[in-house]
Backbone bond lengths (Angstrom), bond angles and torsions (degrees), N, CA, C in turn:
res aa  C-N    CA-C-N  psi(-1)  N-CA   C-N-CA  omega(-1)  CA-C   N-CA-C  phi
1 X - - - 1.475 - - 1.527 109.46 -
2 X 1.329 116.60 126.32 1.454 120.13 -178.99 1.519 110.69 -65.35
3 X 1.310 114.70 159.04 1.460 119.62 -178.34 1.520 111.86 -60.30
4 X 1.354 116.32 -45.33 1.464 118.99 -179.18 1.518 111.15 -65.74
5 X 1.315 117.74 -39.40 1.462 120.17 178.52 1.523 110.69 -63.00
6 X 1.322 116.27 -43.42 1.478 120.70 179.29 1.525 110.41 -62.55
7 X 1.311 116.99 -45.04 1.461 120.78 -179.20 1.524 111.47 -67.73
8 X 1.323 116.22 -39.12 1.468 120.01 178.38 1.528 110.92 -65.85
9 X 1.328 116.56 -37.68 1.458 119.95 177.05 1.529 110.76 -62.51
10 X 1.326 116.33 -39.69 1.466 119.22 176.31 1.521 111.01 -62.06
11 X 1.335 116.86 -39.40 1.459 120.54 176.98 1.527 111.48 -64.11
12 X 1.328 116.45 -40.25 1.463 119.82 178.94 1.520 111.29 -64.97
13 X 1.333 116.60 -44.85 1.467 120.53 -179.34 1.525 110.67 -65.30
14 X 1.323 116.52 -45.06 1.459 119.49 179.86 1.507 113.08 -63.53
15 X 1.340 116.41 -41.93 1.458 120.38 178.75 1.523 110.71 -68.35
16 X 1.326 116.64 -38.75 1.464 120.65 175.85 1.531 110.54 -55.27
17 X 1.310 116.90 -50.29 1.469 120.35 -178.05 1.522 111.33 -63.14
18 X 1.322 116.74 -43.76 1.463 120.63 -179.19 1.523 111.81 -63.78
19 X 1.333 117.03 -47.68 1.465 120.38 -177.77 1.527 110.81 -70.11
20 X 1.328 118.24 -38.03 1.462 120.70 177.71 1.524 110.26 -58.74
21 X 1.322 116.51 -49.74 1.472 119.79 -178.99 1.522 110.35 -67.00
22 X 1.332 116.89 -41.90 1.456 119.88 -179.63 1.515 112.61 -61.38
23 X 1.331 116.55 -46.56 1.465 119.68 178.19 1.524 110.86 -66.19
24 X 1.324 116.39 -40.63 1.463 120.09 -176.41 1.524 112.19 -64.18
25 X 1.326 117.71 -40.52 1.469 118.43 -178.80 1.529 110.92 -68.57
26 X 1.343 116.77 -31.37 1.466 119.55 176.13 1.525 109.93 -70.89
27 X 1.324 116.67 -45.35 1.466 121.27 -178.86 1.521 111.36 -60.26
28 X 1.329 117.74 -39.23 1.459 121.26 -172.13 1.526 114.57 -96.92
29 X 1.329 118.27 2.28 1.466 118.82 -175.13 1.523 112.68 -65.79
30 X 1.329 117.62 -23.15 1.466 120.26 178.77 1.505 114.12 -98.33
31 X 1.321 117.49 5.00 1.462 120.81 -178.08 1.527 110.85 -71.55
32 X 1.316 118.29 151.66 1.469 120.99 177.23 1.527 110.94 -55.94
33 X 1.325 114.76 129.54 1.458 120.03 -179.60 1.511 114.45 88.40
34 X 1.345 117.29 -6.47 1.465 119.82 179.10 1.530 109.13 -84.55
35 X 1.311 116.16 -87.45 1.463 120.37 174.47 1.513 115.60 61.62
36 X 1.332 117.53 29.92 1.468 118.75 -178.15 1.522 112.36 -91.93
37 X 1.319 119.18 -13.74 1.457 122.65 171.56 1.515 114.53 60.46
38 X 1.334 115.01 -156.06 1.459 121.49 -175.44 1.520 111.87 -61.38
39 X 1.321 117.49 -41.16 1.463 119.99 -178.00 1.524 111.09 -62.61
40 X 1.321 116.86 -40.86 1.458 120.00 177.82 1.511 112.12 -65.57
41 X 1.337 116.61 -40.75 1.461 120.66 176.93 1.527 110.27 -61.57
42 X 1.334 116.27 -43.09 1.469 120.64 -179.74 1.525 111.01 -63.60
43 X 1.331 116.47 -45.11 1.465 119.90 179.85 1.519 111.52 -66.58
44 X 1.326 117.52 -38.61 1.458 120.03 178.26 1.514 111.89 -59.69
45 X 1.321 116.39 -48.16 1.462 120.16 177.55 1.532 111.30 -63.31
46 X 1.319 116.59 -45.04 1.460 120.78 -175.24 1.524 111.96 -63.26
47 X 1.320 116.30 -45.38 1.470 119.67 -179.18 1.523 110.60 -67.57
48 X 1.326 116.70 -42.48 1.468 119.59 178.86 1.525 111.28 -60.47
49 X 1.340 116.50 -44.51 1.463 119.29 179.76 1.519 110.86 -65.62
50 X 1.330 116.81 -43.48 1.466 120.65 -179.99 1.515 111.15 -56.44
51 X 1.313 116.05 -48.15 1.456 120.84 -176.55 1.522 111.54 -67.05
52 X 1.318 117.26 -45.85 1.458 119.67 -175.04 1.526 112.44 -73.92
53 X 1.318 118.23 -33.22 1.466 119.49 173.51 1.527 109.35 -63.54
54 X 1.320 116.47 -45.18 1.462 120.05 178.97 1.530 111.24 -62.11
55 X 1.338 116.98 -40.41 1.461 121.09 -177.79 1.522 112.83 -67.79
56 X 1.328 117.53 -33.98 1.465 120.96 -174.78 1.527 113.54 -102.58
57 X 1.306 117.10 -4.42 1.463 120.91 -173.37 1.526 112.49 -58.44
58 X 1.324 117.10 -43.00 1.462 120.24 -176.81 1.522 112.74 -74.40
59 X 1.336 117.33 -13.66 1.466 120.72 -179.33 1.520 110.93 -97.36
60 X 1.323 115.86 -55.50 1.473 120.24 -173.23 1.520 113.66 -117.56
61 X 1.313 116.79 -8.61 1.462 120.24 -172.65 1.504 112.22 98.68
62 X 1.339 117.34 -9.65 1.460 121.18 175.91 1.509 114.58 63.95
63 X 1.327 117.44 47.26 1.465 120.24 179.19 1.528 111.06 -70.45
64 X 1.324 116.92 -61.34 1.473 124.74 177.49 1.524 113.03 57.47
65 X 1.313 116.80 24.87 1.461 121.30 -171.93 1.524 108.68 -166.61
66 X 1.330 119.57 118.60 1.462 120.33 178.51 1.526 113.85 -56.23
67 X 1.326 117.40 -31.96 1.468 119.77 -179.92 1.525 110.69 -68.74
68 X 1.321 117.31 -36.62 1.466 120.79 175.53 1.525 109.43 -65.92
69 X 1.333 116.35 -44.07 1.454 120.37 179.39 1.526 111.40 -60.45
70 X 1.325 117.32 -44.65 1.463 120.54 178.76 1.528 110.42 -67.21
71 X 1.333 117.32 -38.35 1.458 120.21 177.22 1.516 112.38 -60.91
72 X 1.327 117.24 -37.89 1.467 121.13 177.55 1.527 111.48 -77.54
73 X 1.329 116.67 -27.26 1.465 120.11 176.51 1.520 111.02 -66.85
74 X 1.322 117.99 -46.68 1.468 119.80 -179.05 1.522 111.39 -69.43
75 X 1.328 116.50 -21.93 1.464 120.79 174.97 1.517 113.10 -88.24
76 X 1.336 116.60 7.70 1.475 123.69 176.62 1.526 112.77 63.47
77 X 1.325 116.47 27.54 1.460 119.60 178.55 1.527 111.95 -88.62
78 X 1.317 117.43 -18.98 1.460 123.35 174.41 1.520 107.86 -139.34
79 X 1.344 116.29 164.17 1.470 119.27 178.12 1.524 110.96 -98.09
80 X 1.313 116.10 173.98 1.459 120.76 -175.96 1.511 113.60 -64.31
81 X 1.320 117.23 -37.75 1.461 120.40 179.60 1.521 110.90 -63.78
82 X 1.313 116.27 -44.10 1.457 120.11 177.95 1.515 110.89 -63.55
83 X 1.335 116.58 -44.07 1.464 120.27 -179.83 1.526 111.21 -59.70
84 X 1.329 116.99 -44.40 1.466 120.44 179.84 1.523 111.11 -62.75
85 X 1.331 116.85 -45.09 1.457 120.58 179.25 1.519 112.30 -62.12
86 X 1.330 116.04 -41.56 1.461 120.26 179.60 1.525 111.60 -64.68
87 X 1.324 116.95 -45.48 1.467 120.01 -175.77 1.529 110.48 -64.90
88 X 1.322 117.09 -42.76 1.463 119.42 176.61 1.525 110.13 -60.02
89 X 1.326 116.93 -45.11 1.463 120.85 -179.64 1.525 111.60 -62.91
90 X 1.317 116.92 -40.51 1.465 120.73 179.41 1.520 111.41 -63.21
91 X 1.318 116.28 -43.20 1.463 119.84 -179.60 1.523 111.28 -67.78
92 X 1.316 117.13 -39.93 1.464 120.12 177.75 1.530 110.39 -63.73
93 X 1.329 116.86 -44.73 1.456 120.15 177.73 1.512 112.65 -60.02
94 X 1.337 116.26 -39.17 1.462 120.75 179.83 1.526 111.92 -67.19
95 X 1.325 117.02 -39.83 1.466 120.59 179.44 1.527 110.55 -66.93
96 X 1.315 117.36 -43.41 1.470 120.21 178.77 1.528 110.43 -62.70
97 X 1.326 116.53 -39.59 1.465 120.29 177.75 1.519 111.13 -61.44
98 X 1.332 117.03 -45.06 1.463 120.62 -179.91 1.525 111.27 -64.65
99 X 1.325 117.34 -38.63 1.461 120.59 177.15 1.530 111.12 -62.74
100 X 1.319 116.59 -40.27 1.466 120.14 178.75 1.522 111.21 -64.44
101 X 1.329 116.23 -43.86 1.469 119.18 178.55 1.524 110.05 -62.17
102 X 1.328 117.12 -42.33 1.464 120.55 -179.00 1.528 111.89 -58.51
103 X 1.314 117.14 -40.40 1.465 120.44 -173.33 1.529 113.36 -92.88
104 X 1.328 118.17 -12.24 1.454 120.34 -176.53 1.525 114.01 -103.85
105 X 1.337 116.91 -19.57 1.459 120.32 -174.54 1.535 110.48 -108.71
106 X 1.334 117.19 159.70 1.472 120.33 -177.24 1.518 112.22 -55.19
107 X 1.305 116.50 132.32 1.455 121.64 -174.28 1.515 112.32 -61.69
108 X 1.336 117.48 -34.35 1.462 119.67 179.31 1.511 111.87 -64.04
109 X 1.332 116.94 -43.16 1.470 120.93 178.91 1.521 110.96 -67.70
110 X 1.321 116.35 -38.52 1.459 120.81 179.24 1.522 110.28 -62.52
111 X 1.337 117.18 -46.44 1.462 120.10 -179.02 1.518 112.37 -68.34
112 X 1.310 116.79 -38.31 1.467 120.36 -177.64 1.517 112.46 -64.74
113 X 1.309 116.64 -27.56 1.473 120.90 -177.64 1.524 112.73 -108.91
114 X 1.342 117.56 7.36 1.473 121.66 -175.28 1.522 110.58 50.27
115 X 1.332 114.92 40.06 1.454 122.20 175.58 1.536 113.01 65.22
116 X 1.322 116.12 24.11 1.462 118.86 -179.40 1.507 114.10 79.78
117 X 1.329 116.93 15.30 1.465 120.38 178.12 1.523 109.80 -66.87
118 X 1.332 119.09 127.98 1.465 119.68 177.93 1.522 111.31 -62.69
119 X 1.331 116.03 146.07 1.462 120.75 -177.02 1.524 109.81 -143.13
120 X 1.326 115.76 157.29 1.459 121.08 -179.55 1.516 110.82 -85.32
121 X 1.319 116.01 142.61 1.460 121.09 171.43 1.523 108.74 -68.89
122 X 1.317 116.24 155.01 1.459 120.95 -176.59 1.509 114.04 -64.52
123 X 1.324 118.25 -22.44 1.465 121.53 -177.32 1.520 112.94 -99.25
124 X 1.335 117.71 14.14 1.464 121.80 -179.16 1.521 109.39 -111.78
125 X 1.323 116.87 124.63 1.459 121.92 177.69 1.526 110.28 -79.54
126 X 1.332 115.14 160.51 1.455 120.17 -177.24 1.528 111.59 -58.61
127 X 1.317 117.24 -45.01 1.473 120.50 -179.20 1.524 111.10 -64.79
128 X 1.329 116.80 -38.01 1.464 119.75 176.91 1.527 110.67 -64.37
129 X 1.319 115.84 -41.93 1.461 120.22 -179.18 1.523 111.25 -62.87
130 X 1.322 116.41 -41.88 1.463 119.81 177.70 1.525 109.95 -62.29
131 X 1.320 116.19 -42.65 1.461 119.94 178.75 1.517 112.29 -63.48
132 X 1.324 117.15 -42.16 1.464 121.05 178.91 1.526 110.25 -61.73
133 X 1.327 116.80 -48.96 1.468 120.14 -179.44 1.527 111.07 -63.71
134 X 1.326 117.20 -35.19 1.462 120.36 179.09 1.532 110.78 -65.78
135 X 1.320 116.89 -45.66 1.470 120.28 -178.85 1.528 110.84 -66.47
136 X 1.322 116.68 -44.01 1.460 119.62 -179.90 1.528 111.43 -62.08
137 X 1.330 116.33 -39.21 1.459 119.68 178.84 1.513 111.27 -72.92
138 X 1.324 117.08 -32.57 1.470 120.49 174.42 1.517 109.95 -56.81
139 X 1.324 117.21 -44.79 1.463 120.46 178.18 1.532 110.57 -61.20
140 X 1.326 116.46 -43.47 1.460 121.36 -176.94 1.527 111.51 -64.24
141 X 1.336 116.78 -49.38 1.463 120.25 -179.09 1.526 110.72 -68.74
142 X 1.312 117.39 -32.41 1.460 120.15 175.00 1.519 110.86 -61.40
143 X 1.317 117.07 -39.54 1.453 120.00 178.34 1.527 111.23 -66.71
144 X 1.335 117.26 -35.55 1.464 120.10 175.72 1.527 110.17 -60.70
145 X 1.317 116.45 -47.88 1.465 120.15 178.60 1.533 110.80 -65.38
146 X 1.316 116.46 -43.18 1.458 119.82 -173.92 1.512 114.49 -70.92
147 X 1.337 117.45 -29.60 1.466 119.22 -176.05 1.525 114.11 -111.70
148 X 1.328 117.98 -22.24 1.473 120.40 -177.28 1.525 112.51 -108.96
149 X 1.319 117.67 -43.07 1.459 120.58 -177.76 1.523 110.88 -77.44
150 X 1.303 117.31 -44.03 1.459 121.95 -177.90 1.532 109.99 -71.35
151 X 1.322 117.08 114.12 1.462 121.02 -177.26 1.524 112.66 -69.14
152 X 1.321 117.62 -15.60 1.460 120.77 -179.57 1.529 112.79 -86.61
153 X 1.323 117.24 -6.69 1.466 120.67 -176.15 1.523 110.41 -80.67
154 X 1.341 117.68 158.01 1.466 120.86 174.99 1.524 110.27 -61.88
155 X 1.307 116.84 143.37 1.459 121.54 -179.69 1.527 109.17 -88.96
156 X 1.317 115.26 97.07 1.466 120.68 -175.39 1.529 111.55 -117.24
157 X 1.337 116.57 17.19 1.456 119.23 -179.45 1.517 111.13 61.20
158 X 1.319 116.20 -142.25 1.458 120.03 -178.54 1.513 113.78 -95.00
159 X 1.331 117.65 7.11 1.462 118.83 -171.04 1.525 113.17 -72.35
160 X 1.314 118.04 -32.74 1.466 119.58 175.34 1.525 110.59 -66.91
161 X 1.329 116.69 -35.87 1.463 120.85 177.94 1.525 109.78 -65.38
162 X 1.330 116.64 -41.89 1.456 120.51 177.56 1.513 112.57 -62.63
163 X 1.337 117.01 -37.65 1.464 120.05 179.82 1.525 111.49 -66.94
164 X 1.326 116.93 -34.75 1.463 119.22 175.50 1.524 109.99 -64.11
165 X 1.332 116.82 -41.43 1.464 119.18 178.28 1.525 110.74 -64.34
166 X 1.306 117.64 -36.76 1.465 120.86 175.27 1.525 110.43 -55.93
167 X 1.324 116.83 -49.53 1.471 120.52 178.70 1.528 111.15 -64.11
168 X 1.333 116.53 -40.98 1.468 120.29 178.92 1.527 111.33 -56.17
169 X 1.331 116.39 -45.85 1.462 119.67 -176.23 1.518 111.17 -70.98
170 X 1.320 117.92 -37.06 1.460 120.40 177.09 1.526 110.98 -62.82
171 X 1.337 116.32 -35.09 1.463 120.82 -179.91 1.525 111.39 -80.88
172 X 1.320 115.95 -53.76 1.454 120.48 -169.98 1.508 115.78 -99.27
173 X 1.335 117.72 -10.35 1.454 120.19 -178.37 1.519 114.38 -53.22
174 X 1.331 118.98 -47.53 1.470 119.59 -179.56 1.524 113.92 -70.62
175 X 1.333 117.65 -12.59 1.464 121.04 -175.37 1.525 112.81 -102.00
176 X 1.337 116.70 -48.90 1.471 120.75 -176.79 1.530 112.93 -126.61
177 X 1.306 116.72 -7.17 1.457 120.07 -170.71 1.509 112.17 91.17
178 X 1.341 116.74 -12.97 1.464 122.91 176.16 1.522 112.18 51.02
179 X 1.323 116.35 53.31 1.465 119.69 178.42 1.526 110.58 -65.86
180 X 1.328 116.30 -49.23 1.471 122.11 -178.02 1.533 110.51 51.06
181 X 1.316 116.12 28.09 1.456 120.94 -172.93 1.531 108.01 -168.12
182 X 1.333 118.52 108.88 1.472 119.68 -179.56 1.522 113.99 -57.53
183 X 1.330 117.79 -33.78 1.469 120.09 -179.88 1.518 111.42 -67.41
184 X 1.329 116.58 -37.72 1.471 120.45 179.25 1.518 111.02 -63.46
185 X 1.323 117.18 -31.13 1.467 120.93 177.30 1.524 111.85 -84.61
186 X 1.335 116.74 -38.45 1.469 120.89 -172.82 1.526 112.53 -67.96
187 X 1.320 118.26 -44.97 1.455 121.07 -175.99 1.521 113.06 -55.88
188 X 1.335 118.83 -60.03 1.460 119.71 179.72 1.521 113.46 -67.73
189 X 1.333 118.39 -29.18 1.466 120.00 177.74 1.524 110.61 -64.44
190 X 1.330 116.46 -43.45 1.464 120.09 -179.98 1.519 111.50 -64.64
191 X 1.322 116.97 -44.38 1.462 120.56 -175.60 1.525 111.59 -73.52
192 X 1.332 117.20 -35.93 1.469 120.36 -178.50 1.518 113.06 -88.91
193 X 1.333 117.30 -16.46 1.464 120.99 -176.85 1.512 113.21 76.44
194 X 1.327 117.98 19.39 1.463 123.08 -178.42 1.530 109.03 -98.14
195 X 1.348 115.93 98.61 1.466 120.50 -174.89 1.526 113.15 -111.36
196 X 1.318 118.16 10.21 1.462 120.66 -177.51 1.532 110.36 -59.58
197 X 1.322 116.58 123.64 1.472 123.68 178.06 1.527 112.24 56.25
198 X 1.326 116.57 29.46 1.466 119.23 -176.85 1.527 112.15 -62.96
199 X 1.325 117.00 -28.49 1.473 119.63 -179.44 1.527 112.17 -58.80
200 X 1.318 116.53 -27.90 1.476 120.93 178.65 1.520 110.29 -55.47
201 X 1.319 116.71 -38.36 1.461 121.52 -171.95 1.520 113.18 -85.02
202 X 1.321 115.51 1.29 1.460 120.84 168.63 1.528 110.58 -109.20
203 X 1.317 116.77 -49.63 1.470 119.79 -175.95 1.527 110.91 -63.04
204 X 1.334 116.84 -50.79 1.457 120.11 -176.91 1.520 113.36 -61.49
205 X 1.336 119.06 -56.26 1.464 119.92 -179.37 1.529 114.22 -60.72
206 X 1.333 117.35 -41.35 1.463 118.50 179.99 1.525 110.87 -65.76
207 X 1.325 116.77 -39.16 1.460 120.20 177.32 1.535 110.26 -62.99
208 X 1.322 116.54 -47.32 1.465 119.74 179.11 1.510 112.50 -62.33
209 X 1.341 116.97 -39.40 1.456 120.56 179.17 1.516 112.51 -66.08
210 X 1.329 116.68 -40.41 1.458 120.74 179.62 1.526 110.93 -65.38
211 X 1.320 116.90 -46.59 1.470 120.28 -179.72 1.529 110.43 -62.01
212 X 1.319 117.08 -44.32 1.462 120.27 179.12 1.522 111.01 -61.92
213 X 1.342 116.35 -44.90 1.460 119.67 -179.68 1.515 112.44 -60.13
214 X 1.325 117.08 -43.14 1.462 120.78 -179.03 1.523 111.69 -67.63
215 X 1.332 117.36 -43.38 1.472 120.48 -178.54 1.522 111.06 -65.23
216 X 1.320 116.00 -46.25 1.466 118.61 -177.82 1.526 111.58 -69.16
217 X 1.315 117.06 -42.74 1.467 119.64 -175.89 1.519 112.16 -68.37
218 X 1.328 117.40 -40.32 1.462 120.28 -171.23 1.528 114.33 -104.13
219 X 1.331 118.18 -7.82 1.464 119.74 -177.63 1.521 112.37 -128.41
220 X 1.311 118.77 -51.82 1.457 121.30 -167.00 1.520 115.36 -87.95
221 X 1.309 118.66 -34.13 1.461 119.68 -177.93 1.529 110.60 -69.12
222 X 1.320 116.88 148.73 1.473 119.48 173.81 1.519 110.62 -57.31
223 X 1.323 117.68 148.80 1.460 121.26 -174.05 1.514 112.30 -57.62
224 X 1.318 118.35 -36.50 1.455 119.63 -178.50 1.528 112.77 -70.26
225 X 1.358 116.60 -12.12 1.449 120.46 177.12 1.524 111.85 -89.77
226 X 1.332 117.77 -9.60 1.461 120.29 -173.50 1.525 111.02 -87.21
């Protein structure tokens, strides 16, 4: 197995686990005996991301997010071939995860939540939503650079990244769903057919990832890390 294939497979598996858990906690939050609400959804996503980033970090870098991959690409931490392979793998993993949730969980809960597809609140404009997703993803990619790329940072695995996602969802969950990850939006959107304002979940996160990558690579990291 080639190195890129092995690393891409790790990205697919990690993204599969993250999106499966993320969609599942949204689908089941209204089930009898659940009642965990937004905080439970935030913790479910955060813990899943923390664990899977830590599990795949030594193999692929634990991106699990096209915006993270693009953020590292503009910072010259990976090449274009690797970025393309990772993004395809992430999207495939997300789609398989959404298909599993669709067929394994109660159909009524799946339909009521559009399979956990992130959606905009009625009082949020498209431009605001893009800005929210961009800022939330900026925080996420900044944490990747600050804790994983920077060799001087404490080695905390993916748990700091997961905690940022926890805060992101608490802030942006009621407004945009706080995907901060195109794969997290794409998988359930494709399987459920829910494409309303889907561009938000690509434009915002990619913009935030690019800005974070440029700032950290060319300004914030120590010179010997550049």
